[in-house]
C-alpha positions as a Markdown table, in Angstrom:
| # | Residue | x | y | z |
|---|---|---|---|---|
| 1 | Unk | 88.6 | 72.4 | 97.2 |
| 2 | Unk | 87.2 | 75.8 | 96.3 |
| 3 | Unk | 85.2 | 76.0 | 99.5 |
| 4 | Unk | 88.3 | 75.2 | 101.5 |
| 5 | Unk | 90.2 | 77.9 | 99.8 |
| 6 | Unk | 87.4 | 80.4 | 100.6 |
| 7 | Unk | 87.5 | 79.3 | 104.2 |
| 8 | Unk | 91.3 | 80.0 | 104.3 |
| 9 | Unk | 90.8 | 83.4 | 102.8 |
| 10 | Unk | 88.0 | 84.3 | 105.2 |
| 11 | Unk | 89.9 | 83.0 | 108.2 |
| 12 | Unk | 93.0 | 85.1 | 107.2 |
| 13 | Unk | 90.9 | 88.2 | 106.8 |
| 14 | Unk | 89.1 | 87.6 | 110.1 |
| 15 | Unk | 92.3 | 86.7 | 112.0 |
| 16 | Unk | 91.1 | 83.2 | 112.8 |
| 17 | Unk | 94.2 | 81.0 | 112.5 |
| 18 | Unk | 92.2 | 77.8 | 113.3 |
| 19 | Unk | 90.4 | 78.3 | 110.0 |
| 20 | Unk | 93.6 | 78.9 | 108.1 |
| 21 | Unk | 96.0 | 76.4 | 109.6 |
| 22 | Unk | 94.0 | 73.2 | 109.3 |
| 23 | Unk | 95.2 | 69.9 | 107.9 |
| 24 | Unk | 96.1 | 70.1 | 104.3 |
| 25 | Unk | 95.9 | 73.8 | 103.9 |
| 26 | Unk | 99.1 | 74.1 | 102.0 |
| 27 | Unk | 97.8 | 71.4 | 99.6 |
| 28 | Unk | 95.2 | 73.9 | 98.5 |
| 29 | Unk | 97.8 | 76.2 | 97.0 |
| 30 | Unk | 97.5 | 74.7 | 93.5 |
| 31 | Unk | 96.6 | 76.1 | 90.2 |
| 32 | Unk | 97.9 | 79.2 | 88.5 |
| 33 | Unk | 101.0 | 80.7 | 90.0 |
| 34 | Unk | 99.4 | 84.1 | 90.8 |
| 35 | Unk | 96.3 | 82.6 | 92.5 |
| 36 | Unk | 98.6 | 80.2 | 94.4 |
| 37 | Unk | 100.7 | 83.2 | 95.6 |
| 38 | Unk | 97.6 | 85.0 | 96.9 |
| 39 | Unk | 96.4 | 81.9 | 98.7 |
| 40 | Unk | 99.9 | 81.4 | 100.2 |
| 41 | Unk | 99.6 | 85.0 | 101.5 |
| 42 | Unk | 96.3 | 84.1 | 103.2 |
| 43 | Unk | 98.0 | 81.1 | 104.8 |
| 44 | Unk | 100.9 | 83.4 | 105.9 |
| 45 | Unk | 98.4 | 85.8 | 107.5 |
| 46 | Unk | 97.0 | 82.8 | 109.4 |
| 47 | Unk | 100.4 | 81.8 | 110.6 |
| 48 | Unk | 101.0 | 85.4 | 111.7 |
| 49 | Unk | 97.6 | 85.5 | 113.5 |
| 50 | Unk | 98.7 | 82.3 | 115.3 |
| 51 | Unk | 102.0 | 83.8 | 116.4 |
| 52 | Unk | 104.1 | 81.8 | 114.0 |
| 53 | Unk | 106.2 | 84.7 | 112.6 |
| 54 | Unk | 109.0 | 82.6 | 111.0 |
| 55 | Unk | 106.5 | 80.5 | 109.0 |
| 56 | Unk | 104.4 | 83.5 | 108.0 |
| 57 | Unk | 107.3 | 85.4 | 106.6 |
| 58 | Unk | 108.9 | 82.4 | 104.9 |
| 59 | Unk | 105.6 | 82.0 | 103.0 |
| 60 | Unk | 105.4 | 85.7 | 102.3 |
| 61 | Unk | 108.9 | 85.5 | 100.8 |
| 62 | Unk | 107.8 | 82.7 | 98.5 |
| 63 | Unk | 104.8 | 84.8 | 97.4 |
| 64 | Unk | 107.0 | 87.8 | 96.8 |
| 65 | Unk | 109.2 | 85.8 | 94.5 |
| 66 | Unk | 106.1 | 84.9 | 92.4 |
| 67 | Unk | 104.9 | 88.5 | 92.5 |
| 68 | Unk | 108.3 | 89.8 | 91.2 |
| 69 | Unk | 108.5 | 87.0 | 88.6 |
| 70 | Unk | 105.1 | 87.9 | 87.1 |
| 71 | Unk | 105.5 | 91.7 | 87.9 |
| 72 | Unk | 102.2 | 91.5 | 89.8 |
| 73 | Unk | 101.6 | 94.7 | 91.8 |
| 74 | Unk | 98.6 | 93.0 | 93.5 |
| 75 | Unk | 100.8 | 90.3 | 95.0 |
| 76 | Unk | 103.6 | 92.7 | 96.1 |
| 77 | Unk | 101.0 | 94.9 | 97.8 |
| 78 | Unk | 99.5 | 91.9 | 99.6 |
| 79 | Unk | 103.0 | 91.0 | 100.8 |
| 80 | Unk | 103.4 | 94.5 | 102.1 |
| 81 | Unk | 100.1 | 94.3 | 103.9 |
| 82 | Unk | 101.2 | 91.1 | 105.6 |
| 83 | Unk | 104.5 | 92.9 | 106.6 |
| 84 | Unk | 102.6 | 95.9 | 108.0 |
| 85 | Unk | 100.4 | 93.6 | 110.1 |
| 86 | Unk | 103.4 | 92.7 | 112.2 |
| 87 | Unk | 104.1 | 95.4 | 114.8 |
| 88 | Unk | 107.0 | 94.6 | 117.0 |
| 89 | Unk | 110.0 | 96.5 | 118.4 |
| 90 | Unk | 112.7 | 94.2 | 117.1 |
| 91 | Unk | 111.6 | 92.0 | 114.2 |
| 92 | Unk | 113.3 | 88.6 | 113.7 |
| 93 | Unk | 115.8 | 88.1 | 110.9 |
| 94 | Unk | 113.3 | 86.5 | 108.5 |
| 95 | Unk | 111.2 | 89.8 | 108.7 |
| 96 | Unk | 114.3 | 91.9 | 108.1 |
| 97 | Unk | 115.2 | 89.8 | 105.1 |
| 98 | Unk | 111.7 | 90.4 | 103.6 |
| 99 | Unk | 112.1 | 94.1 | 104.3 |
| 100 | Unk | 115.4 | 94.1 | 102.4 |
| 101 | Unk | 113.8 | 92.3 | 99.5 |
| 102 | Unk | 110.8 | 94.7 | 99.5 |
| 103 | Unk | 112.9 | 97.8 | 99.7 |
| 104 | Unk | 113.0 | 99.5 | 96.3 |
| 105 | Unk | 110.4 | 97.2 | 94.7 |
| 106 | Unk | 108.2 | 99.3 | 92.5 |
| 107 | Unk | 105.6 | 97.7 | 90.2 |
């Protein structure tokens, strides 16, 4: 299980969605809430690399909830990093929703 989580993290950082979006990836997101949120952000990055914007930002929104609940600056900054990795002219509604939630968050 730990090796699979490392593979997801490496795939997210290298921009290899096929490493991140394998079968049962979301089942890896178990354990402590903060660690789970960080893994969910890696999965979100994989979705983003694969062009699945809606799924990526839905997951990022879940992770943001955890980050705010636990007042974790690390999680919030990783959410911001996922957001910054999307560069498009007119972002979809799910991205604007995340932007609104991130606006004014200071941890």
